[in-house]
C-alpha positions in Angstrom: 100.9 143.9 86.0 101.8 141.1 88.4 98.9 140.0 90.6 99.3 139.8 94.3 98.0 136.9 96.4 97.4 136.6 100.1 98.1 132.9 100.1 99.3 130.6 97.3 96.1 128.5 97.2 94.4 131.6 95.7 96.5 131.1 92.6 95.5 127.4 92.4 91.8 128.3 92.8 92.1 131.0 90.2 93.0 128.3 87.6 90.9 125.3 88.8 88.3 126.9 91.0 84.6 126.9 90.4 82.0 124.3 89.9 83.1 122.7 86.6 86.9 123.1 86.0 88.0 120.2 88.3 85.2 118.0 86.9 86.5 118.7 83.4 90.1 118.0 84.4 89.2 114.8 86.2 87.4 113.5 83.0 90.5 114.5 80.9 92.7 112.4 83.2 91.0 109.4 81.5 92.1 110.5 78.0 91.2 112.9 75.2 87.6 114.0 75.0 85.5 115.8 72.4 83.3 118.6 73.6 80.2 116.4 73.0 81.8 113.6 75.2 82.4 116.1 78.0 78.8 117.4 77.7 77.5 113.8 78.0 79.6 113.2 81.1 78.4 116.4 82.7 74.7 116.7 81.8 74.0 119.6 84.1 76.6 122.0 82.5 75.3 124.3 79.7 77.1 124.3 76.4 78.0 128.0 76.9 79.6 127.3 80.3 81.4 124.2 79.0 82.9 126.2 76.2 83.9 129.1 78.5 85.5 126.7 81.0 87.5 124.9 78.3 88.7 128.2 76.9 89.9 129.4 80.3 91.7 126.2 81.0 93.3 126.4 77.6 94.4 130.0 78.2 95.9 129.0 81.6 97.9 126.2 79.8 96.3 123.4 81.7 94.7 121.7 78.6 95.4 121.5 74.9 92.9 122.0 72.2 93.6 119.7 69.3 91.9 120.7 66.0 91.9 118.1 63.2 91.8 119.4 59.7 88.9 117.2 58.4 85.3 117.4 57.4 83.3 117.4 59.6 85.6 119.4 61.9 86.9 117.5 64.9 88.2 119.1 68.1 89.5 117.2 71.1 90.8 118.3 74.5 93.5 116.8 76.6 95.5 117.6 79.6 98.7 119.5 78.8 102.0 118.4 80.3 101.5 121.3 82.8 97.9 120.1 83.4 99.2 116.6 84.4 101.0 118.3 87.3 97.5 118.7 88.8 96.8 114.9 88.9 97.8 114.6 92.6 95.5 117.4 93.6 92.6 116.0 91.5 93.1 112.5 93.0 93.1 113.9 96.5 89.9 115.9 95.8 88.2 112.8 94.5 89.3 110.7 97.5 88.1 113.3 99.9 84.8 113.6 98.1 84.3 109.8 98.2 85.0 109.8 102.0 82.7 112.7 102.5 79.8 111.0 100.6 80.3 107.9 102.7 80.4 109.9 105.9 77.3 111.9 105.1 75.2 109.4 103.0 76.7 106.1 103.8 77.9 105.3 100.3 78.8 106.7 96.9 76.0 105.2 94.8 74.8 108.6 93.8 78.0 109.4 92.0 77.2 109.4 88.3 80.7 108.6 87.1 80.9 105.5 89.3 77.5 104.3 88.0 78.5 104.9 84.4 81.8 103.1 84.9 80.1 100.2 86.7 77.6 99.9 83.8 80.4 99.9 81.3 82.3 97.1 83.1 79.2 94.8 83.1 
């Protein structure tokens, strides 16, 4: 049965809405990630929630799950071709978030990703 929406943004939010999906997708714009890497990048997400969100994104065709036939087992996630079509939206959300943090707090120093990236560049 075809679902009816009142406004098209509902369809977008159904796929990428919630606390974690956009965060996962933003991390995947930087390349393939294993589950453990995503967990390390998002310390406040539970393993159960991470697994659930990854499965939902995979079912919606936004990410690919790559299973390597090796011992120990290795699984990676990447944006699908369809998932890359969200890059503009994700970039806009990040830009708006940075501007919001500057407006409200005066800077973005509390953003973990930026602190991790800055430490990595040193």
